[in-house]
PASEBA-1860 file (N, C-alpha, C; in nm, 3 decimals):
! residues 267
1> XXXXXXXX> -2.369/8.535/9.259/-2.275/8.549/9.368/-2.131/8.529/9.315 ~ -2.036/8.607/9.369/-1.895/8.596/9.326/-1.838/8.458/9.356 ~ -1.775/8.398/9.257/-1.705/8.272/9.276/-1.559/8.304/9.320 ~ -1.520/8.249/9.436/-1.390/8.276/9.490/-1.301/8.151/9.489 ~ -1.183/8.162/9.438/-1.089/8.049/9.445/-0.971/8.090/9.534 ~ -0.944/8.004/9.631/-0.827/8.026/9.721/-0.715/7.932/9.672 ~ -0.612/7.993/9.617/-0.499/7.917/9.566/-0.390/7.911/9.668 ~ -0.372/7.796/9.730/-0.276/7.781/9.839/-0.354/7.743/9.965
9> XXXXXXXX> -0.340/7.616/10.009/-0.423/7.565/10.118/-0.339/7.539/10.242 ~ -0.245/7.629/10.271/-0.174/7.623/10.396/-0.259/7.677/10.511 ~ -0.191/7.717/10.617/-0.262/7.765/10.739/-0.346/7.890/10.706 ~ -0.288/7.990/10.639/-0.361/8.111/10.612/-0.468/8.092/10.506 ~ -0.441/8.004/10.409/-0.543/7.974/10.309/-0.663/7.905/10.373 ~ -0.643/7.811/10.459/-0.752/7.743/10.527/-0.822/7.840/10.625 ~ -0.745/7.932/10.684/-0.803/8.033/10.774/-0.902/8.119/10.696 ~ -0.861/8.166/10.576/-0.948/8.245/10.493/-1.074/8.167/10.450
17> XXXXXXXX> -1.054/8.044/10.412/-1.165/7.958/10.370/-1.266/7.941/10.484 ~ -1.219/7.903/10.601/-1.311/7.878/10.715/-1.381/8.010/10.758 ~ -1.307/8.124/10.749/-1.365/8.249/10.784/-1.476/8.290/10.690 ~ -1.458/8.268/10.562/-1.560/8.300/10.463/-1.686/8.216/10.484 ~ -1.666/8.090/10.518/-1.783/8.004/10.543/-1.856/8.050/10.668 ~ -1.784/8.083/10.775/-1.850/8.135/10.897/-1.919/8.267/10.872 ~ -1.866/8.344/10.776/-1.925/8.475/10.745/-2.048/8.461/10.657 ~ -2.079/8.337/10.614/-2.204/8.319/10.535/-2.186/8.291/10.390
25> XXXXXXXX> -2.060/8.282/10.337/-2.044/8.248/10.200/-2.084/8.102/10.173 ~ -2.154/8.081/10.067/-2.195/7.942/10.031/-2.074/7.862/9.983 ~ -2.068/7.739/10.025/-1.956/7.654/9.978/-1.960/7.636/9.830 ~ -2.080/7.651/9.769/-2.092/7.638/9.626/-2.021/7.752/9.552 ~ -1.998/7.864/9.625/-1.932/7.978/9.563/-1.784/7.986/9.597 ~ -1.734/7.881/9.664/-1.596/7.876/9.703/-1.528/7.754/9.643 ~ -1.401/7.770/9.608/-1.321/7.655/9.560/-1.177/7.675/9.603 ~ -1.102/7.570/9.605/-0.965/7.574/9.652/-0.876/7.515/9.546
33> XXXXXXXX> -0.762/7.578/9.521/-0.661/7.523/9.431/-0.557/7.450/9.519 ~ -0.545/7.321/9.499/-0.451/7.239/9.581/-0.406/7.119/9.502 ~ -0.274/7.100/9.491/-0.221/6.987/9.412/-0.209/6.857/9.489 ~ -0.188/6.866/9.619/-0.163/6.745/9.699/-0.297/6.669/9.722 ~ -0.304/6.545/9.674/-0.432/6.467/9.682/-0.482/6.451/9.828 ~ -0.393/6.420/9.918/-0.435/6.400/10.056/-0.492/6.528/10.117 ~ -0.426/6.639/10.092/-0.474/6.768/10.146/-0.606/6.804/10.080 ~ -0.619/6.777/9.949/-0.743/6.805/9.880/-0.860/6.730/9.941
41> XXXXXXXX> -0.841/6.602/9.969/-0.947/6.519/10.028/-0.982/6.570/10.168 ~ -0.880/6.612/10.241/-0.903/6.664/10.375/-0.992/6.787/10.373 ~ -0.963/6.878/10.281/-1.041/7.003/10.271/-1.183/6.978/10.223 ~ -1.194/6.885/10.129/-1.327/6.852/10.077/-1.416/6.793/10.187 ~ -1.357/6.703/10.269/-1.433/6.641/10.374/-1.465/6.740/10.486 ~ -1.370/6.830/10.518/-1.391/6.921/10.633/-1.484/7.036/10.600 ~ -1.480/7.088/10.475/-1.557/7.208/10.444/-1.664/7.188/10.334 ~ -1.657/7.075/10.268/-1.753/7.052/10.157/-1.734/7.141/10.036
49> XXXXXXXX> -1.610/7.187/10.016/-1.581/7.274/9.899/-1.516/7.191/9.788 ~ -1.526/7.246/9.667/-1.465/7.181/9.552/-1.313/7.213/9.555 ~ -1.230/7.112/9.542/-1.085/7.132/9.534/-1.036/7.091/9.396 ~ -0.969/7.185/9.329/-0.928/7.170/9.193/-0.777/7.196/9.175 ~ -0.726/7.180/9.056/-0.594/7.231/9.025/-0.597/7.383/9.016 ~ -0.480/7.448/9.030/-0.478/7.593/9.030/-0.533/7.655/8.902 ~ -0.500/7.593/8.786/-0.539/7.649/8.658/-0.690/7.642/8.642 ~ -0.746/7.525/8.675/-0.893/7.508/8.659/-0.969/7.598/8.754
57> XXXXXXXX> -0.917/7.616/8.880/-0.982/7.706/8.976/-0.974/7.846/8.928 ~ -0.858/7.888/8.874/-0.843/8.026/8.827/-0.930/8.053/8.706 ~ -0.952/7.953/8.624/-1.043/7.970/8.505/-1.186/7.987/8.548 ~ -1.230/7.914/8.653/-1.373/7.917/8.690/-1.409/8.035/8.777 ~ -1.316/8.087/8.856/-1.349/8.188/8.960/-1.352/8.330/8.908 ~ -1.428/8.413/8.981/-1.429/8.560/8.950/-1.315/8.626/9.028 ~ -1.292/8.576/9.151/-1.192/8.633/9.239/-1.092/8.525/9.277 ~ -0.962/8.561/9.270/-0.858/8.471/9.309/-0.785/8.524/9.432
65> XXXXXXXX> -0.775/8.440/9.536/-0.697/8.477/9.654/-0.571/8.395/9.650 ~ -0.458/8.462/9.633/-0.328/8.393/9.622/-0.264/8.385/9.762 ~ -0.263/8.265/9.819/-0.218/8.250/9.961/-0.099/8.152/9.960 ~ 0.009/8.191/9.897/0.126/8.108/9.893/0.245/8.185/9.951 ~ 0.353/8.115/9.979/0.473/8.181/10.031/0.534/8.271/9.923 ~ 0.596/8.382/9.965/0.649/8.478/9.865/0.738/8.410/9.759 ~ 0.818/8.314/9.805/0.911/8.252/9.711/0.843/8.160/9.610 ~ 0.716/8.127/9.637/0.638/8.042/9.547/0.545/8.125/9.454
73> XXXXXXXX> 0.541/8.256/9.474/0.444/8.338/9.402/0.470/8.342/9.253 ~ 0.596/8.356/9.212/0.627/8.367/9.070/0.585/8.243/8.991 ~ 0.612/8.125/9.051/0.571/8.001/8.984/0.422/7.990/8.970 ~ 0.347/8.031/9.077/0.202/8.029/9.069/0.147/8.122/8.964 ~ 0.205/8.242/8.955/0.157/8.340/8.860/0.183/8.290/8.714 ~ 0.299/8.228/8.693/0.326/8.172/8.561/0.228/8.061/8.522 ~ 0.190/7.986/8.629/0.098/7.874/8.606/-0.041/7.921/8.568 ~ -0.089/8.026/8.633/-0.230/8.066/8.612/-0.242/8.174/8.506
81> XXXXXXXX> -0.132/8.242/8.469/-0.138/8.357/8.377/-0.218/8.329/8.246 ~ -0.204/8.212/8.188/-0.276/8.186/8.061/-0.426/8.194/8.075 ~ -0.483/8.177/8.198/-0.630/8.175/8.212/-0.685/8.296/8.284 ~ -0.597/8.384/8.335/-0.647/8.505/8.404/-0.700/8.603/8.303 ~ -0.814/8.664/8.338/-0.887/8.752/8.243/-0.876/8.900/8.287 ~ -0.879/8.991/8.196/-0.882/9.134/8.232/-1.005/9.160/8.320 ~ -0.987/9.236/8.430/-1.098/9.267/8.518/-1.116/9.162/8.628 ~ -1.053/9.047/8.613/-1.064/8.944/8.719/-0.985/8.995/8.842
89> XXXXXXXX> -1.042/8.978/8.962/-0.979/9.026/9.080/-0.879/8.925/9.132 ~ -0.758/8.971/9.157/-0.651/8.889/9.209/-0.602/8.952/9.342 ~ -0.627/8.879/9.450/-0.589/8.931/9.584/-0.474/8.850/9.640 ~ -0.364/8.920/9.663/-0.239/8.853/9.709/-0.220/8.872/9.858 ~ -0.200/8.761/9.931/-0.174/8.769/10.074/-0.026/8.736/10.105 ~ 0.057/8.742/10.007/0.199/8.709/10.021/0.279/8.831/10.064 ~ 0.351/8.820/10.172/0.428/8.935/10.228/0.535/8.978/10.129 ~ 0.546/9.111/10.107/0.654/9.165/10.029/0.634/9.165/9.882
97> XXXXXXXX> 0.530/9.098/9.831/0.504/9.091/9.688/0.424/9.215/9.645 ~ 0.477/9.294/9.554/0.412/9.419/9.515/0.307/9.391/9.411 ~ 0.214/9.485/9.401/0.111/9.473/9.295/0.181/9.482/9.157 ~ 0.285/9.563/9.146/0.355/9.573/9.015/0.415/9.440/8.973 ~ 0.469/9.365/9.069/0.527/9.234/9.041/0.421/9.139/8.989 ~ 0.304/9.139/9.053/0.196/9.049/9.013/0.145/9.090/8.876 ~ 0.120/9.219/8.859/0.068/9.270/8.729/0.164/9.236/8.617 ~ 0.293/9.240/8.643/0.393/9.212/8.540/0.389/9.066/8.492
105> XXXXXXXX> 0.337/8.977/8.579/0.330/8.836/8.544/0.194/8.790/8.500 ~ 0.097/8.884/8.491/-0.038/8.847/8.451/-0.081/8.930/8.326 ~ -0.185/8.886/8.255/-0.229/8.963/8.140/-0.269/9.105/8.180 ~ -0.258/9.198/8.087/-0.292/9.338/8.111/-0.437/9.348/8.152 ~ -0.461/9.427/8.258/-0.599/9.456/8.300/-0.646/9.375/8.422 ~ -0.563/9.279/8.468/-0.602/9.206/8.592/-0.601/9.303/8.710 ~ -0.708/9.296/8.788/-0.722/9.389/8.903/-0.657/9.325/9.024 ~ -0.544/9.385/9.067/-0.465/9.324/9.177/-0.480/9.405/9.304
113> XXXXXXXX> -0.502/9.334/9.415/-0.503/9.395/9.548/-0.403/9.323/9.635 ~ -0.319/9.400/9.700/-0.221/9.345/9.793/-0.271/9.352/9.935 ~ -0.256/9.240/10.010/-0.303/9.234/10.146/-0.187/9.195/10.239 ~ -0.181/9.262/10.357/-0.091/9.219/10.462/-0.183/9.172/10.576 ~ -0.197/9.040/10.594/-0.280/8.990/10.706/-0.195/8.965/10.828 ~ -0.252/8.914/10.934/-0.170/8.863/11.047/-0.235/8.743/11.108 ~ -0.161/8.674/11.197/-0.207/8.542/11.246/-0.332/8.546/11.335 ~ -0.368/8.655/11.404/-0.493/8.651/11.478/-0.615/8.627/11.390
121> XXXXXXXX> -0.596/8.629/11.258/-0.709/8.588/11.168/-0.752/8.447/11.198 ~ -0.667/8.367/11.259/-0.702/8.229/11.295/-0.821/8.224/11.390 ~ -0.837/8.329/11.469/-0.948/8.339/11.568/-1.041/8.454/11.535 ~ -1.046/8.492/11.406/-1.136/8.598/11.356/-1.106/8.734/11.420 ~ -0.981/8.752/11.463/-0.941/8.885/11.516/-0.819/8.940/11.439 ~ -0.817/8.910/11.310/-0.709/8.953/11.229/-0.710/9.102/11.201 ~ -0.597/9.155/11.154/-0.583/9.292/11.109/-0.519/9.288/10.971 ~ -0.601/9.325/10.870/-0.549/9.319/10.735/-0.546/9.459/10.674
129> XXXXXXXX> -0.436/9.489/10.608/-0.427/9.617/10.534/-0.422/9.588/10.384 ~ -0.505/9.656/10.306/-0.512/9.629/10.165/-0.471/9.753/10.084 ~ -0.408/9.726/9.964/-0.363/9.831/9.876/-0.403/9.796/9.735 ~ -0.446/9.896/9.658/-0.494/9.871/9.523/-0.379/9.871/9.424 ~ -0.394/9.792/9.318/-0.302/9.794/9.205/-0.352/9.897/9.101 ~ -0.289/9.898/8.987/-0.317/10.002/8.889/-0.449/9.984/8.812 ~ -0.507/9.865/8.818/-0.634/9.840/8.744/-0.751/9.817/8.836 ~ -0.741/9.857/8.959/-0.849/9.835/9.057/-0.950/9.947/9.058
137> XXXXXXXX> -1.078/9.912/9.067/-1.179/10.015/9.092/-1.240/9.990/9.230 ~ -1.337/10.073/9.268/-1.395/10.064/9.401/-1.465/9.930/9.425 ~ -1.524/9.876/9.321/-1.592/9.747/9.335/-1.492/9.636/9.373 ~ -1.373/9.640/9.310/-1.271/9.541/9.342/-1.222/9.553/9.488 ~ -1.204/9.678/9.532/-1.157/9.699/9.668/-1.263/9.653/9.768 ~ -1.387/9.680/9.738/-1.498/9.638/9.829/-1.498/9.487/9.839 ~ -1.480/9.417/9.727/-1.480/9.268/9.733/-1.358/9.221/9.811 ~ -1.239/9.280/9.796/-1.121/9.241/9.873/-1.148/9.264/10.019
145> XXXXXXXX> -1.211/9.378/10.056/-1.244/9.406/10.195/-1.339/9.299/10.250 ~ -1.436/9.261/10.169/-1.534/9.161/10.213/-1.465/9.029/10.242 ~ -1.372/8.992/10.155/-1.294/8.867/10.177/-1.225/8.871/10.313 ~ -1.148/8.979/10.339/-1.063/8.983/10.454/-1.145/9.013/10.583 ~ -1.261/9.079/10.570/-1.344/9.107/10.684/-1.400/8.980/10.749 ~ -1.393/8.869/10.675/-1.439/8.742/10.730/-1.348/8.689/10.842 ~ -1.226/8.744/10.854/-1.133/8.701/10.956/-1.085/8.814/11.048 ~ -1.155/8.931/11.043/-1.115/9.038/11.133/-1.141/9.172/11.071
153> XXXXXXXX> -1.053/9.270/11.107/-1.069/9.406/11.060/-0.986/9.433/10.933 ~ -1.027/9.528/10.855/-0.960/9.565/10.732/-0.945/9.716/10.722 ~ -0.829/9.759/10.677/-0.811/9.904/10.646/-0.743/9.915/10.509 ~ -0.767/10.027/10.443/-0.701/10.059/10.317/-0.578/10.146/10.345 ~ -0.466/10.116/10.277/-0.348/10.197/10.291/-0.285/10.212/10.151 ~ -0.213/10.322/10.126/-0.133/10.330/10.001/-0.029/10.223/10.006 ~ 0.007/10.166/9.892/0.102/10.056/9.890/0.238/10.091/9.947 ~ 0.277/10.218/9.935/0.408/10.259/9.991/0.417/10.240/10.142
161> XXXXXXXX> 0.301/10.225/10.208/0.300/10.206/10.354/0.298/10.058/10.395 ~ 0.299/9.967/10.299/0.284/9.827/10.330/0.405/9.771/10.414 ~ 0.523/9.822/10.389/0.638/9.776/10.468/0.621/9.816/10.616 ~ 0.569/9.934/10.640/0.541/9.978/10.776/0.431/9.894/10.837 ~ 0.329/9.863/10.758/0.218/9.781/10.808/0.271/9.641/10.846 ~ 0.358/9.588/10.762/0.419/9.457/10.793/0.493/9.462/10.926 ~ 0.564/9.570/10.949/0.642/9.585/11.075/0.552/9.600/11.196 ~ 0.436/9.665/11.178/0.350/9.692/11.293/0.251/9.577/11.321
169> XXXXXXXX> 0.167/9.547/11.221/0.060/9.444/11.246/0.098/9.306/11.194 ~ 0.174/9.301/11.085/0.211/9.169/11.031/0.303/9.097/11.129 ~ 0.405/9.164/11.177/0.496/9.103/11.275/0.452/9.129/11.415 ~ 0.356/9.218/11.436/0.315/9.266/11.568/0.281/9.155/11.669 ~ 0.205/9.053/11.627/0.175/8.944/11.720/0.302/8.885/11.785 ~ 0.409/8.880/11.707/0.535/8.829/11.762/0.586/8.911/11.877 ~ 0.569/9.047/11.868/0.617/9.134/11.976/0.531/9.111/12.100 ~ 0.400/9.101/12.079/0.309/9.080/12.191/0.340/8.947/12.263
177> XXXXXXXX> 0.360/8.842/12.183/0.393/8.713/12.242/0.527/8.719/12.318 ~ 0.618/8.796/12.269/0.749/8.813/12.335/0.730/8.882/12.473 ~ 0.645/8.984/12.476/0.614/9.050/12.602/0.546/8.958/12.699 ~ 0.448/8.882/12.648/0.376/8.782/12.731/0.473/8.680/12.788 ~ 0.557/8.629/12.703/0.656/8.530/12.744/0.748/8.586/12.856 ~ 0.789/8.711/12.838/0.873/8.778/12.938/0.802/8.794/13.069 ~ 0.675/8.834/13.066/0.599/8.854/13.190/0.577/8.724/13.262 ~ 0.549/8.616/13.185/0.532/8.487/13.249/0.662/8.441/13.318
185> XXXXXXXX> 0.772/8.461/13.253/0.902/8.424/13.310/0.925/8.504/13.438 ~ 0.886/8.633/13.437/0.903/8.717/13.555/0.816/8.662/13.669 ~ 0.693/8.618/13.638/0.607/8.563/13.738/0.664/8.437/13.802 ~ 0.724/8.353/13.718/0.789/8.232/13.771/0.907/8.271/13.860 ~ 0.983/8.370/13.818/1.097/8.420/13.897/1.052/8.474/14.030 ~ 0.932/8.531/14.034/0.880/8.583/14.161/0.812/8.478/14.247 ~ 0.812/8.352/14.202/0.761/8.246/14.284/0.624/8.191/14.251 ~ 0.567/8.239/14.140/0.436/8.184/14.098/0.452/8.055/14.020
193> XXXXXXXX> 0.358/7.963/14.034/0.361/7.845/13.945/0.342/7.893/13.799 ~ 0.408/7.822/13.708/0.400/7.866/13.567/0.257/7.875/13.513 ~ 0.176/7.781/13.549/0.033/7.783/13.503/-0.039/7.905/13.560 ~ -0.015/7.941/13.684/-0.078/8.060/13.743/-0.028/8.183/13.674 ~ 0.104/8.195/13.653/0.162/8.310/13.589/0.104/8.327/13.447 ~ 0.091/8.214/13.377/0.038/8.217/13.239/-0.106/8.268/13.239 ~ -0.188/8.216/13.325/-0.328/8.258/13.327/-0.339/8.406/13.365 ~ -0.262/8.451/13.459/-0.265/8.593/13.499/-0.223/8.683/13.381
201> XXXXXXXX> -0.115/8.648/13.313/-0.066/8.732/13.206/-0.158/8.731/13.085 ~ -0.199/8.613/13.044/-0.282/8.605/12.921/-0.412/8.683/12.938 ~ -0.481/8.664/13.054/-0.606/8.736/13.076/-0.584/8.886/13.091 ~ -0.469/8.925/13.147/-0.439/9.067/13.160/-0.419/9.130/13.021 ~ -0.354/9.060/12.931/-0.333/9.109/12.796/-0.467/9.115/12.720 ~ -0.545/9.009/12.728/-0.678/9.009/12.661/-0.763/9.118/12.715 ~ -0.768/9.135/12.847/-0.853/9.241/12.907/-0.809/9.379/12.873 ~ -0.676/9.400/12.871/-0.622/9.531/12.838/-0.652/9.568/12.694
209> XXXXXXXX> -0.641/9.471/12.604/-0.672/9.496/12.462/-0.820/9.529/12.446 ~ -0.905/9.458/12.516/-1.051/9.487/12.511/-1.081/9.625/12.565 ~ -1.012/9.664/12.671/-1.032/9.794/12.732/-0.996/9.901/12.633 ~ -0.883/9.885/12.565/-0.838/9.978/12.462/-0.940/9.994/12.353 ~ -0.990/9.880/12.301/-1.083/9.880/12.188/-1.217/9.939/12.225 ~ -1.269/9.896/12.341/-1.408/9.931/12.374/-1.422/10.072/12.434 ~ -1.319/10.123/12.501/-1.330/10.260/12.552/-1.285/10.364/12.453 ~ -1.199/10.325/12.363/-1.147/10.423/12.264/-1.053/10.524/12.328
217> XXXXXXXX> -1.014/10.498/12.450/-0.921/10.588/12.522/-0.781/10.576/12.466 ~ -0.704/10.686/12.475/-0.563/10.680/12.433/-0.490/10.591/12.532 ~ -0.394/10.505/12.487/-0.323/10.418/12.581/-0.251/10.494/12.694 ~ -0.210/10.613/12.666/-0.142/10.693/12.771/-0.241/10.722/12.883 ~ -0.362/10.755/12.849/-0.465/10.784/12.950/-0.492/10.659/13.035 ~ -0.505/10.544/12.968/-0.534/10.420/13.041/-0.416/10.383/13.128 ~ -0.296/10.403/13.078/-0.178/10.372/13.158/-0.170/10.460/13.279 ~ -0.200/10.590/13.266/-0.194/10.680/13.380/-0.294/10.644/13.489
225> XXXXXXXX> -0.407/10.586/13.447/-0.509/10.548/13.545/-0.457/10.433/13.631 ~ -0.369/10.350/13.577/-0.313/10.238/13.654/-0.195/10.285/13.740 ~ -0.138/10.398/13.699/-0.009/10.438/13.760/-0.035/10.539/13.874 ~ -0.052/10.488/13.992/-0.069/10.573/14.113/0.065/10.637/14.149 ~ 0.063/10.760/14.197/0.187/10.827/14.241/0.265/10.742/14.339 ~ 0.392/10.720/14.307/0.486/10.644/14.395/0.434/10.504/14.421 ~ 0.352/10.450/14.326/0.299/10.314/14.343/0.381/10.208/14.271 ~ 0.327/10.086/14.267/0.399/9.971/14.209/0.418/9.989/14.058
233> XXXXXXXX> 0.312/10.031/13.988/0.323/10.049/13.844/0.422/10.158/13.810 ~ 0.419/10.266/13.886/0.517/10.373/13.863/0.660/10.325/13.876 ~ 0.683/10.237/13.975/0.817/10.183/13.998/0.859/10.098/13.875 ~ 0.766/10.019/13.827/0.797/9.933/13.709/0.820/10.015/13.583 ~ 0.734/10.118/13.558/0.748/10.199/13.440/0.881/10.272/13.440 ~ 0.922/10.316/13.560/1.051/10.386/13.567/1.163/10.292/13.519 ~ 1.159/10.164/13.558/1.261/10.072/13.517/1.257/10.051/13.366 ~ 1.138/10.041/13.311/1.123/10.025/13.165/1.182/10.149/13.089
241> XXXXXXXX> 1.152/10.266/13.142/1.206/10.388/13.079/1.360/10.395/13.096 ~ 1.413/10.356/13.213/1.555/10.359/13.236/1.625/10.259/13.139 ~ 1.557/10.150/13.106/1.614/10.053/13.012/1.582/10.083/12.869 ~ 1.520/10.201/12.847/1.490/10.250/12.712/1.409/10.151/12.628 ~ 1.304/10.093/12.693/1.223/9.992/12.624/1.143/10.061/12.511 ~ 1.098/10.184/12.530/1.023/10.253/12.425/1.112/10.269/12.303 ~ 1.237/10.313/12.324/1.327/10.331/12.213/1.359/10.198/12.148 ~ 1.370/10.093/12.228/1.400/9.961/12.173/1.288/9.914/12.079
249> XXXXXXXX> 1.164/9.941/12.119/1.050/9.905/12.029/1.060/9.977/11.898 ~ 1.091/10.110/11.901/1.102/10.185/11.779/1.211/10.126/11.689 ~ 1.330/10.097/11.751/1.440/10.042/11.672/1.404/9.904/11.613 ~ 1.337/9.821/11.694/1.294/9.688/11.651/1.200/9.696/11.532 ~ 1.098/9.785/11.543/0.998/9.795/11.437/1.058/9.855/11.311 ~ 1.155/9.950/11.323/1.224/9.999/11.210/1.302/9.889/11.142 ~ 1.363/9.799/11.221/1.438/9.685/11.163/1.345/9.592/11.086 ~ 1.225/9.571/11.142/1.125/9.487/11.069/1.088/9.551/10.937
257> XXXXXXXX> 1.065/9.683/10.940/1.030/9.753/10.817/1.142/9.742/10.714 ~ 1.267/9.760/10.756/1.382/9.752/10.665/1.396/9.612/10.609 ~ 1.367/9.511/10.689/1.377/9.373/10.643/1.266/9.345/10.543 ~ 1.148/9.403/10.563/1.040/9.386/10.466/1.079/9.446/10.331 ~ 1.138/9.564/10.334/1.184/9.627/10.210/1.290/9.539/10.139 ~ 1.383/9.484/10.222/1.492/9.407/10.162/1.438/9.278/10.095 ~ 1.341/9.217/10.164/1.283/9.093/10.108/1.209/9.124/9.976 ~ 1.136/9.237/9.975/1.067/9.275/9.850/1.167/9.302/9.736
265> XXX> 1.277/9.369/9.770/1.377/9.401/9.666/1.442/9.271/9.617 ~ 1.463/9.176/9.708/1.523/9.049/9.668/1.434/8.971/9.573 ~ 1.303/8.983/9.591/1.206/8.915/9.501/1.200/8.986/9.365
END
């Protein structure tokens, strides 16, 4: 069985670890790289996994999942580079870090896969997009897919599309939460208790998402079914169109993509 080391035990690192265990991976085949003694003990007690230093974990594992902040990636790569082997799979979950950047800091032949995850992975409803580096074969991609499938859905994309993926699904939960927040505030403005408005909005969003996924219908078709001629939804949609909300979303998502590019160039 493949030995997996998760280097970086923050929120997303722990999310990946717990997802892999729920998906059936044996704790004997998992290890974590973590320097802080208190955090190491916490993870050992909670999950029963071996917690090591980054270098020792990288030496022992077949697959490395690098789950650190982008600004910490270069230091981590320099630390583990002496023990990384050609053909060893290195999966990066750091936003904006290119496969070329990682390959340049590791020995020749390391198989690098870049991943853009998102926060719904915390509840096993994540959306991850993966891109291959220059030394990846199909087996490496399948293993990377298996890792990320433990916390949600996975798709393959060319690396040139990763900035767009970051803008759509990486940052996407933030847009949804913004809409939810706005709808709750509107409910309070209309006289509903905040708790009532919150329950109404959250369940409406959950139900609408489930309807989209399970029916496979185009969102326009589903929206039209709710929009009776001269009805309440039609009145609301007209206001959204008059305020150019659709155009605002396009502009906002383009800004997120441009920021993703800028952050990558800065690194």
